[in-house]
C-alpha positions as CSV (number, residue, x, y, z in Angstrom):
1,M,104.1,52.2,81.6
2,A,101.1,53.6,80.5
3,G,98.8,54.7,83.0
4,A,101.3,55.5,85.8
5,V,99.9,58.4,88.2
6,C,103.2,57.6,91.0
7,R,107.2,58.1,90.7
8,A,109.9,56.4,92.0
9,E,112.1,58.8,94.2
10,P,115.7,57.6,95.2
11,S,116.8,57.5,98.6
12,V,119.2,60.0,99.8
13,T,121.5,56.9,101.5
14,G,120.6,54.6,98.3
15,T,123.3,53.5,96.5
16,Q,122.1,54.0,92.4
17,N,123.8,51.8,90.4
18,I,121.1,50.5,88.2
19,D,118.7,53.2,86.3
20,S,115.3,52.0,88.0
21,Q,112.1,53.5,87.5
22,T,108.8,52.4,89.0
23,V,105.6,53.4,88.6
24,V,101.9,52.8,90.2
25,L,99.5,51.8,88.1
26,K,96.1,53.6,87.3
27,W,93.8,50.4,88.1
28,K,94.7,47.1,88.9
29,E,96.4,44.9,86.5
30,G,97.3,47.8,84.5
31,K,93.4,47.5,83.2
32,Q,92.1,50.5,81.6
33,A,89.2,50.8,83.3
34,V,86.6,49.7,85.6
35,F,83.3,48.8,86.2
36,L,80.1,48.0,88.7
37,L,77.8,45.9,88.6
38,E,75.6,46.9,92.0
39,F,72.0,45.9,92.5
40,D,69.5,47.0,95.1
41,D,66.8,46.2,97.5
42,S,67.3,42.3,97.6
43,A,64.6,41.7,94.7
44,P,64.0,37.7,94.5
45,S,65.3,38.2,90.4
46,H,68.7,39.3,91.9
47,L,69.3,35.5,93.3
48,Q,66.6,33.7,90.8
49,K,67.9,35.7,87.3
50,A,71.2,37.9,87.9
51,L,72.7,35.3,89.8
52,P,73.0,32.1,87.7
53,E,74.1,35.1,84.8
54,L,77.0,36.3,87.1
55,R,77.9,32.7,88.0
56,K,78.2,31.8,84.3
57,H,80.5,34.7,83.4
58,K,82.6,34.8,86.5
59,M,81.4,38.6,87.7
60,V,81.3,39.5,90.7
61,G,77.8,42.1,91.9
62,T,77.1,44.2,94.4
63,F,74.0,43.7,96.6
64,Y,72.9,46.5,98.1
65,I,70.2,44.9,100.9
66,N,67.3,45.8,103.1
67,P,67.1,42.6,105.4
68,G,64.4,43.4,107.2
69,N,62.1,43.3,105.1
70,P,60.1,41.0,103.3
71,P,61.8,40.4,99.9
72,Y,65.1,39.3,101.8
73,K,63.5,38.0,104.6
74,G,61.2,35.9,102.5
75,L,65.0,34.1,100.9
76,K,67.2,34.5,104.1
77,D,68.5,31.2,103.7
78,E,69.5,31.6,100.4
79,W,70.8,35.0,100.6
80,E,73.2,33.3,103.5
81,K,74.3,30.9,101.1
82,A,74.7,33.1,97.9
83,S,76.6,35.5,100.2
84,L,79.9,33.0,100.1
85,E,79.6,32.8,96.2
86,P,82.8,34.7,94.6
87,E,79.9,36.4,92.5
88,V,78.5,38.1,95.5
89,E,78.9,41.5,97.5
90,L,76.8,42.4,99.6
91,A,76.4,45.9,101.0
92,N,74.3,48.2,103.2
93,H,71.0,49.6,101.8
94,T,69.8,50.0,105.3
95,Y,67.9,47.8,107.0
96,T,64.4,48.4,105.9
97,H,64.4,51.2,103.5
98,I,62.3,53.2,105.0
99,G,64.3,56.8,104.9
100,A,66.4,58.3,107.6
101,T,64.1,61.5,109.4
102,S,67.1,61.4,112.2
103,P,69.8,60.4,113.4
104,E,69.2,58.2,115.6
105,Q,66.8,56.4,113.0
106,L,69.3,56.3,110.5
107,D,71.8,54.8,113.0
108,E,69.7,52.0,113.9
109,Q,69.2,51.4,110.1
110,L,73.1,51.3,109.6
111,R,73.6,49.1,112.5
112,L,70.9,46.0,111.7
113,C,71.8,45.9,108.5
114,N,75.8,46.0,109.2
115,E,75.3,42.8,111.2
116,V,73.9,41.1,109.0
117,I,76.8,41.6,106.4
118,E,79.2,40.8,108.9
119,K,77.3,37.8,110.3
120,A,77.4,36.5,106.5
121,Y,80.8,36.8,106.3
122,P,82.7,35.4,109.8
123,N,86.0,34.8,108.1
124,R,86.6,38.6,107.1
125,K,88.0,41.1,109.7
126,H,85.7,43.6,111.1
127,P,85.5,46.3,111.4
128,R,86.1,46.5,107.6
129,L,85.0,48.8,104.8
130,I,81.7,48.4,103.5
131,S,79.5,50.0,100.8
132,F,76.4,52.0,101.1
133,G,74.0,52.8,99.0
134,R,70.9,55.8,100.1
135,P,67.7,53.9,99.4
136,G,65.6,56.3,96.9
137,G,61.9,57.2,96.9
138,V,61.5,57.1,101.3
139,P,61.7,60.4,103.4
140,W,65.4,61.8,104.3
141,T,66.3,64.8,106.0
142,V,69.1,63.7,107.7
143,T,71.8,66.7,106.8
144,E,75.0,65.6,104.8
145,E,77.0,66.3,108.2
146,Q,74.7,63.8,110.0
147,K,74.9,61.3,107.3
148,K,78.9,61.4,107.3
149,A,79.2,61.4,110.9
150,L,77.4,57.9,110.5
151,L,78.8,56.4,108.0
152,D,82.1,56.9,109.3
153,K,81.2,55.2,112.4
154,Y,80.3,52.1,111.1
155,H,83.1,52.3,108.5
156,L,81.0,52.9,105.2
157,V,82.5,53.8,101.8
158,E,79.3,55.7,99.9
159,R,79.2,54.1,96.3
160,P,79.3,56.2,93.1
161,D,75.9,58.5,92.6
162,F,73.2,56.7,91.7
163,H,71.9,57.2,87.9
164,G,68.9,58.9,88.1
165,Y,65.9,57.9,89.9
166,P,64.9,55.3,89.9
167,F,67.4,54.1,86.8
168,Q,68.3,56.2,83.8
169,Y,69.9,53.7,81.6
170,K,67.0,51.6,80.6
171,T,67.5,50.3,76.6
172,R,70.4,48.0,75.6
173,E,72.1,50.7,73.7
174,A,72.6,53.2,76.5
175,V,73.6,50.1,78.8
176,L,76.5,49.3,76.3
177,A,77.4,52.6,76.2
178,L,78.8,53.2,79.8
179,V,81.0,50.1,78.9
180,D,82.3,52.4,75.9
181,K,82.5,55.6,77.9
182,A,84.2,54.0,80.8
183,L,87.2,52.7,78.4
184,A,87.1,55.9,76.2
185,E,87.9,58.1,79.5
186,G,90.1,55.3,81.4
187,E,87.7,55.3,84.5
188,M,85.2,53.5,86.8
189,G,81.7,53.2,84.9
190,H,78.9,51.3,86.9
191,H,75.2,50.3,86.2
192,D,72.7,49.8,89.0
193,C,70.0,47.3,88.7
194,H,66.4,47.0,90.4
195,G,64.9,43.9,89.5
196,V,67.0,41.6,86.9
197,G,64.2,40.3,84.1
198,G,61.1,40.4,86.7
199,D,60.3,42.1,90.2
200,W,59.8,46.2,90.1
201,L,61.8,48.8,87.9
202,V,62.8,46.1,85.6
203,T,66.1,45.7,83.9
204,P,65.1,43.2,80.9
205,M,66.8,39.9,80.6
206,D,68.5,41.1,77.4
207,V,69.6,44.3,78.2
208,F,71.1,42.8,81.7
209,T,72.7,39.8,79.6
210,A,73.9,42.4,76.3
211,L,75.5,43.8,79.3
212,L,77.6,41.3,80.7
213,D,78.6,40.2,77.2
214,K,80.0,43.7,76.7
215,L,82.1,43.3,79.9
216,E,83.0,40.0,79.4
217,A,84.3,40.8,75.6
218,N,86.3,43.8,77.1
219,R,87.6,41.4,80.0
220,E,91.2,42.2,79.1
221,R,91.0,45.9,78.9
222,I,88.3,46.1,82.4
223,W,88.7,45.8,85.7
224,I,85.2,44.2,86.9
225,T,85.2,44.7,91.0
226,D,82.5,46.3,93.6
227,P,82.5,49.7,94.8
228,V,84.8,48.8,98.0
229,S,87.7,47.0,96.1
230,W,87.6,50.2,93.7
231,H,87.3,52.5,96.5
232,K,90.4,51.4,97.8
233,Y,92.4,51.2,95.1
234,H,91.6,54.6,93.7
235,T,92.1,56.1,97.6
236,E,95.6,54.4,98.1
237,R,96.9,55.2,94.4
238,E,96.1,58.6,95.3
239,G,98.6,58.6,98.2
240,A,101.2,56.5,97.3
241,K,104.6,57.1,97.4
242,V,107.5,55.0,96.0
243,T,111.1,55.1,97.3
244,V,114.1,53.4,96.0
245,I,115.6,52.1,98.8
246,S,118.7,50.8,96.7
247,T,119.7,49.7,93.3
248,V,122.9,47.2,93.2
249,G,124.2,44.3,90.7
250,D,120.9,42.1,90.2
251,S,118.7,43.2,93.0
252,I,116.0,46.7,93.4
253,S,114.8,47.2,96.8
254,L,112.0,49.6,96.9
255,R,109.3,51.0,99.7
256,L,105.7,51.4,98.9
257,E,103.9,53.8,101.1
258,S,100.3,55.4,100.9
259,R,98.6,58.0,103.2
260,V,95.7,56.2,104.5
261,D,94.7,53.9,107.2
262,P,96.4,50.6,106.3
263,E,93.2,48.8,108.7
264,F,91.0,49.7,106.0
265,Y,92.9,50.4,103.1
266,D,95.1,47.5,102.8
267,M,94.3,46.1,98.7
268,P,97.8,45.9,97.0
269,L,98.2,47.9,94.0
270,T,99.7,47.2,90.9
271,L,103.1,48.4,89.9
272,E,105.4,48.3,87.2
273,T,109.7,48.5,87.5
274,R,112.4,49.3,84.6
275,V,114.6,46.7,85.4
276,P,118.2,46.5,83.3
277,A,118.7,45.4,79.9
278,G,118.9,41.3,79.5
279,W,116.5,41.0,82.7
280,T,114.2,39.0,81.6
281,E,112.0,37.2,84.5
282,C,112.3,38.2,88.2
283,T,111.7,37.2,91.5
284,V,109.5,39.5,93.6
285,I,109.5,39.7,97.2
286,Q,107.4,41.7,99.9
287,G,107.4,39.8,103.3
288,A,106.1,36.6,103.0
289,N,105.0,37.2,99.9
290,R,107.0,35.8,96.7
291,S,106.0,36.0,92.8
292,T,107.7,35.0,89.5
293,A,107.3,37.8,86.7
294,K,108.4,37.9,83.7
295,V,110.2,40.6,81.8
296,S,108.3,42.4,79.1
297,N,109.3,45.3,77.2
298,G,112.1,46.1,80.2
299,V,109.7,46.4,82.7
300,V,108.3,43.7,85.2
301,R,105.0,44.1,86.5
302,Y,103.8,43.0,90.0
303,S,101.8,43.5,93.1
304,A,102.5,45.5,96.6
305,L,100.8,46.5,99.2
306,P,101.4,50.2,100.7
307,G,103.4,49.4,104.1
308,G,103.9,46.0,103.8
309,G,107.3,46.5,104.1
310,E,110.3,46.2,101.6
311,I,109.7,44.9,97.9
312,V,112.8,43.1,96.8
313,I,112.8,42.2,92.5
314,R,116.1,40.4,92.0
315,R,117.1,38.9,88.6
316,S,116.1,35.1,88.6
């Protein structure tokens, strides 16, 4: 059960008739690493050139928008339609990319951008966590403490550090090496674009498509996701605790908890539980969720929500 970070603890009152062992896997679905595709400044080429490639590869990109600026406003209808696609996740890059010379200015910039993002997702719950990317190349004199207080106010999660300004990796070889590094270290990697095949600070199309092809070739090993999903999984996993409630007959009962606010941290984690010899298939139940999972090498893999109620694994 590679990638385990949390082991089950026996309950004081649980009946231990079965040798049960549960681990929380490092990344979703047991993937070896994580990769994020990020795009800044609402460049028209994001819609015209990057998004068609993301659709083709069925990969999500996170778009850090400035909805008060001309590039976004000129394609407002297209951005609103694109936001409903599974390949598009909108994120906060401030409303007009003017920087922040006072807490009041930053407050307004974050609030206005969040309002546009929330309007784009009427079926999602509000408030919720949204990714934030600080705009570069503009005045920024607010303190870290002032910034953090405002990010907390608007439930914004700061994205991973940008790879240099305006971008560090400019060649095909350098960009592809980011994927290899993530896989070798078993950690999160990311690539950040401005223009794609056009506009400004351009990532050439051949470099961009080579990156997507590289990710596609490693899809079985790498979780391609958005920064908030990565942040949620990582944070929940770090605070996870699994407790064995009972292990009797053909049934194992567990409790999964995490030291985070379930109102905002609501991503299922991937678990593996060792089951007795002879089990070949299991039914996994948590609340209203029920799934069937095959047993492989003596373990069953499944998803469960921290704080989502008792997990019951039954021999099918």
